[in-house]
N, C-alpha and C positions, 0 to 999 in steps of 0.2 A: 249764503257765504258770509254776508255782512253780519247776520245774526250770530254766526259761529265766532267771528272775530270779536264781536262785542262781548260774547260770553267769556272768551279767553281773557280779554282785557279786564273784565269785571273780576274774574277769578284771581288774576295776578295782583290786582289792586287790593283785594280782600286779604291776600296772603302777604302783603307788604313788599311785593316785587315791583320795581319801577323799570323804566327803560334802561337806566344805567345803575348798576349795583356794585358796591364794594364787596370783595370776595373773602376778606379776612375779618375775624372777630375774636376777641378775648372773652366774650360773654357780656360786655358792656358797650364797647365802641366798635365801629366798623371802619376798616381802612383797606388799603391795597395800593402797592406801588408798581405792580407789574403791568403787563399788556392787557388790553381789552379782548375778551373772547366772546363769541356769540353763541347763544343757545337757540338752535333751530329745532322746531318740533318735527319729528319724522312723520307725524300724522298728516300734515298739510304743507310742510316746508316753511311755515311762518316763523318769523323772528320773535321769540318769546321775551328776550331781554339780553342785555350785555352785562358782563361781569369783569371787573378789574381784579385780576388775580394777584397773588402775593409773590414776592421775590425773597431772596436770602435775608435781606434786612428785616422784612416783615416776619419771616420764619423765626429768626433769632429773638425778636421782640416777644413773640408768642411763647417761645420756649422758656425765656427768662421769667415770664409771668406764670407759666405753668409750674416751674420749679418752686417759685415762692408760694403758689397756691397749695401745693402738695403738703408743705410743712404744717399748714393749719387744717387742711381738709382731712388728713389722715387721723387727726385727733378727735374728729366728730364721731360719736358712737355709731356703729354699723346700723342699728335700727333707725337712727335719725337720718343717715345717708339713704337708707331704704325708703324713708318717707319722701325724700326728694325725688326718688325714682317713681314713687306712687303719684306724686304731683305731676311728673312728666307724663306718665301714662294717662292721667286724667286730661291733661292739656291736649294730648294727641287725640283722645276720644272726642273732645269738643271740636276738633278740626279734621276729623277723619274724612268726611265727604270731600272737603276742599283739597286736602293733601293727596288723597287717593286720585282725584281728578288731575292734579298737577303731575303726579307720577305718570299717569296715562299720556298726558300731553307731551311731557318732556322726554319720556323713555319710549313710549309707543305701545306699551302693553295694554290689554283690554281694561276697561274701567273696573270690571269685576276683579281682575288680578291686581289692579292698583289699590283697590279697597282692601283686598286680601293682604297685600303687603303691609299696609298701614295697620291692619289688625294684628299682624305679627309683632309690630312694634308695641302695641298695647299688651299683647300676651307676654312678651319678654319682660315688660315692666312689672306685670303681675307676678311672674315667676321670681323676679329679682327681689321684690318686696319681701316675699316669704323667705327667700334665701338670706336676707340681711340678718335674720335671727337664727341662722343655721350654718354659720361658718365654723363647723366643728373641727376640732383636732382629736387626737387619740391620746389616751393615757396607757402606760404599760408598766409592767413590773420590772424593777431593776434587779440585777444579780447581786447588788451590794445591799447590805442591811441598812435600814433607815435612810434610804434614798428613794426619791420619786422621779419618774421620767414621764414626760408628755411632749406632744407636738402641738405647735400652734402656727397660725398663718398670719403673715403681715403683708400689707400692700407693697407693691413693687415701686410705684412712683408715677412716672409718666407713661401712659399707654398711647402709642400711635396707631391710628386706624387709616388704612388705605382701602377704599371701597371701589366697586366696579359699577358700571352704568346700569346693569340689568336689574339690580336691586338697589336703587339709589338712596333708599332710606332705611330699609329693614336691617341690613348688615351693620350699619352704624349703630342702630339701637341695640342689636345683640351685644355689641362690645361695650357701649357706654353704660348700659344698665348694669351689667356684671362688674365692670371696672369701678363704677361709682360705689356700689355696695361693698366692694372689697377695699375701698379707701384710696383708689387711684384717681388721677386727673387725666384728661384725654386731649389729644390734638388730632383732628380729622382732616385728611386730604381726600375729598371725593373725586369721582371721575370728572374729567374736563367736559364730558358729554352731557352731564346732568347737574350743572352747578346750581341751578335755581332751587332744586329740591333741598340741597344742603343749606342754602340760605334760610329757607323757611324753617327747617328743623332747628337751626341755630337761634332763630328768632323765638321759637317756642321755648327752648331751654333757657334762653337768656332772661326771659320774664320770670321764670321760676327762681333763678339764681338771684336776681334783683330783689324779688319779694321776700326771700329768705336770708338776705344779707350774706350770701356766699361770696367769697373773694373772687376777683377776676382771675381768669386763667384755669379754672376748674374744667371748663369745657371750651376748647379753642377750635376754630375752623380756619383752614387755609386752602383756598382754591388755587390750583397751580398745575404745572405740567409735570412730566416725569422727573425733572430736576429737583422738585420739592420732595418727591418720593425717594430720590437718592440721598438727599440731605437727611431725611428721616432714617433711612437705612444705615447711614454712616455715623449717626449721632449717638454717642455714649449716654447722653442724657435721656434717651428713650429706652426705658427698661423692658418694654415689650412692644414689638411691632406686629400688629395684626394686619395681614395683607390678603385681599381677595382679588383674584384676576386670573390671567392666563398662566400656564406653566412657565412660559418664557419669562414673564415678569417675576414670578415667584422664585425662579432660580437666581435671578439677579439680586433680589431682596435677600434670599438665604445666604448667598455668598458674601454680600456686604455685611449683613448682621453677624454672620458666622466669623468673619475676620476679626470683629471686635468682641467675640465670644458673648454676643447678646442673645436675647430670646426672641423667637419669632413664632407667630401662629399663622400658618399658611392654609388658605382655602383656594385651591387652584382648579385646573381643568378636570372635566369629566368625560368619559366615553361610555356612557351608561347603556346597559343591555337588559332586555327582558327575555327570559327563556320561556318558550311556549311549548308545553308538553302535550302528548296525545290526549290526556284526560281533561283538557282545559274546557272551561265554560267560554265558548267562542265570543259571545256578546260581551261578557265582562272583560275579556282580554282586549278586544278591539277598542272599547271605550278607553281603557287605560293606555293602550299604545298610542291612540290618536292624540289624546290630551298631552301625554308626555312628549310626543314628537313635535306638535305644532303650537302648544301653549307658549306664550311670550315669543311667538314666531321662532321657536327653537333656540332662544337666547338665554336659557337657564343652564347653570352648571349641572343641574340634575336632569336636563332634557334627555328623552330617550333617543339615542343615536343608532342603536342596533337592536334588532329582534332576531333571536336565534330559535328557529322553528323546526320541529320534528318533520322529517320528510313525509310522514303519513298524513299530515294535515296542512302542509305548506300551500297546496293549491287552493284549499278552502280559505286559508288566511289571506292569500292574495286577493281572492274575489271579494271578501268582506271588507278588507282595507280599501280596495279600489272604490267600492260603493260608498264607504264612509268619507273618503277624501272628496268625492263628488258632491257631498252634502255640505262641505265646509263653505262658510261665508267669509270672504276676505275683504277687509275695508277698514274704514274709520273705527278705531278700537273703542271710541266712546259711544258707538252705536251698539247696544247690547245684543242686537241680532247677529253681529259679526263674531266669528270664532277666532280669527287671526288678524292681527294688525301688521304694522310695517316692521322692517328691520331698522336698526338704530340710525344708520346713515349710509351714504353712498359707498364708503369703504367696505361696510358689511355686505352690501349688495354685490360689490365686485368680488369679494371673497366667496360668496355663495355661487356666483356665476362661474368663477374659476373652478370651484369644487365640482360643479356639474360636468364640466369638460373633462376634468381628471377622472371622474367616475367612468366615463365612456372610454377613455384611454386605457384604463386599468381593468377593462373587461366587464364593467357593470352593465346591467340591462334594466332600463327604467320600466317599472310597472305603472308608476304615475309620473308623468313628465313634469319637470320644473320649468322655471323661466321667469322673466320680469313681467309684471302686470302693468299694462298701460290702458288709459281710458279716462274719461271724465270722472268716473266714480272713484278713481285713485288720485288723491290730491297731492301726492308727492311721488318721487321716483324710487321709493323704498319698499314698495309692495311686491312680493314675490309669491310664486306658487310652491306650496309644500310638495316635496317629491319623495318617491320611494324607489329604491334601486336594489335589485337582487345582485349580490356580489360576494366575493370571498373575504373572509375576515382578515387575512394576512396582508392585503395590499395596503400601500401607504396611506391612501386617502381615508380608509376605514380606521387606520391606526391613529389618525389625526383628529382632533376635535375641531369641527367646523361649526361655528356659532350661527347656525341657520337651520331651517326646517327641512333637513335632508335625512331620511330614515333609510338605514341599510338592512336589507332582509338577507339573512344567512341561514342556510339549511344545515341541520345536523341529522345524523343517523345513529342507530344503536341506542345505547342507554344514556341516562342523564349525565353521567360523568363526562361524556364526550361534549355535551353542551356546556358544562361548567368549564371545561378546559378551553373551549373557544371564548367563552365570556371573559375569563381571566387573562386571556392572551392579548392584553393591551397594556400600555404603560400607565394608564390612569386607573384609579380605584375608588371612585366616589360612591355611586349609587347603582343598585342592581335589583332585579325582581324576577320572580318565577310565577307563571300562571299554571296552576295545576289543581286537580282534585285529589291527588295521590299524596297521602300523609308521608309515606316513605320518601317521596321526591322532595317534598317541602322541607323535611327534616335534614335530608342529605344536603340540600342547598344551603341550609343555615348552619351546617356543621363545620368543623375545622377544615374539612377537605372540600368545602363548598365555595361560596362567594368570597373573594378576597377584598371586597369593598367595605368601606366604613358604614354603608347603609345597605341592608338586604331585606327586601319585602316579599311577602307571599300574597298573591292575588290583589296587590296594590301596585301601581306603577312606580317608576323611578323618580318622578317629578314631584316636588313638594316635600316639606318637612314640617314636623309638628314641634312646637315649643315644648320643652320638657325632656326630649331626647337629645343627646349630643350630636351635633351636625358636623360632618367632615369625612375625609377619605384618606386612603393610603396611596403608596407609590408616588407617582408624579402629581397626585392631588395635594400632597404636601404634609399629610399626617396631622393637621390641626383639628381641634374640636371646639365648636362654639355653641352658644345658646344654652342647652339644658344639661341635665344630669350633673356631674361634678366638673363641668367645664370651667367653673369659677376658679378652680385651683391654679390654672395657668396664669391667672391675673394676680397671683400672690406668691410670696416666697415662703417656703416651709422652714420652720426652725424647730430643732429638737432641744429640749431643755431638761437638765438633770439637776435636782436639788438635793443636797446633803443636809439633812436636819439632825444629824448625830454630832457628837463631839469628837468623833474619830475620822481619820482619813482612810478610806478603803479604795484602792485602785482597781480598775477593771481588769479582767482576766486573771485575778488573783495575784497580781504583781505586788511585791514588797519593796518599799523604798524607805529605809530607815536612815536617819541622820543622828 
């Protein structure tokens, strides 16, 4: 135990984390006038550090500096801004092991997943560097002689980023990498549950800004509570607000931003399903289902919440999943022999336990029982058993996203269309998958009458996303798209330009206006 504590202390010291930390930064200086919050590790309950968060005065200071920074930053050519992102990616590479370990300690995901999250940061930086030379517009033919028309994209201004605890570093990087190459500046409010990760990221980016004489305010950080999030939502100076979190939070953000006719990019809840057809490769399906359901202890927006299984194979699936769950090792996520770590905190545990009770009340039958894990091998009160319950899709607990490792098993009969109807019959629309060897089934699932989600996979689970493809979902997931493809366009304003290089005035639609 003492050795573990010494390792944590050494890690924090190496990353520049002290016992007491300021939670706000403009890229050069650190400050904070709000209350002190504690960051406790769900791994063992230890106090990792204290952070003095920001208040309204600190927020306005950062916003003023961001406004001034944008005036000069937008004039830097996009490829040069891309080079800053390249430097950020290299800096993250150099610190991958340490940052990945901190993610695991502060959030509770496995070390492999912590390192994987940091790799996502590196990947988005690589993607954005190439993008900095590909911010293409269109040219088009005018109906008027000797006229030229084209579209171009300009930076918006200040991009606000509100991120969630489950991906404490990756989602910020998705936004800042694209926002930077597009010419925007950023202000970031991370989750109050993972403040230390944000401080380390800001330290990494601050060194790059300093070394390249980039003005203060290009990358700002403000740790704080929901009041800071509301300030950002209501602030006309924030030209785009990218918010990741619960649907409840997203609705509040959307309403506030919408009231001022602002732009928002929302990545909200998921209620993700895998359809398992009779032609399935059972082993392949079980591996995908188990990882999707228990990875990050069920605390991913893309976690597998539901499996919709054909009646002809449901008993076999029950047996194989029960076997697989018995093989799961639950414990300290930094021990690579463990598959499942803790939930983030006691509130998450209480929500999990409450959901188990509601499942029983609403007619669910547990195939694999859940519950709180206690014992010397569990160093905090945040370790729980992954559970599987057979239940109907329409009941309220299934319709709700519970951020915990509870998997719902739902039977379907007849053809694939019945399974798709069940899958789509929830309010969320983030990720989906089908397990099948049948080409017709896979193509039906991907067609316009198939999955209504932003992500639809064949013989791959719901959990996880690859940089390069646009990430996001429909319905109460918010409709936003981040990361790859042409997601960069949301960080810019589109402008249509028409140039008359003749000596005549020709009006559109053949209108004449003689004086």
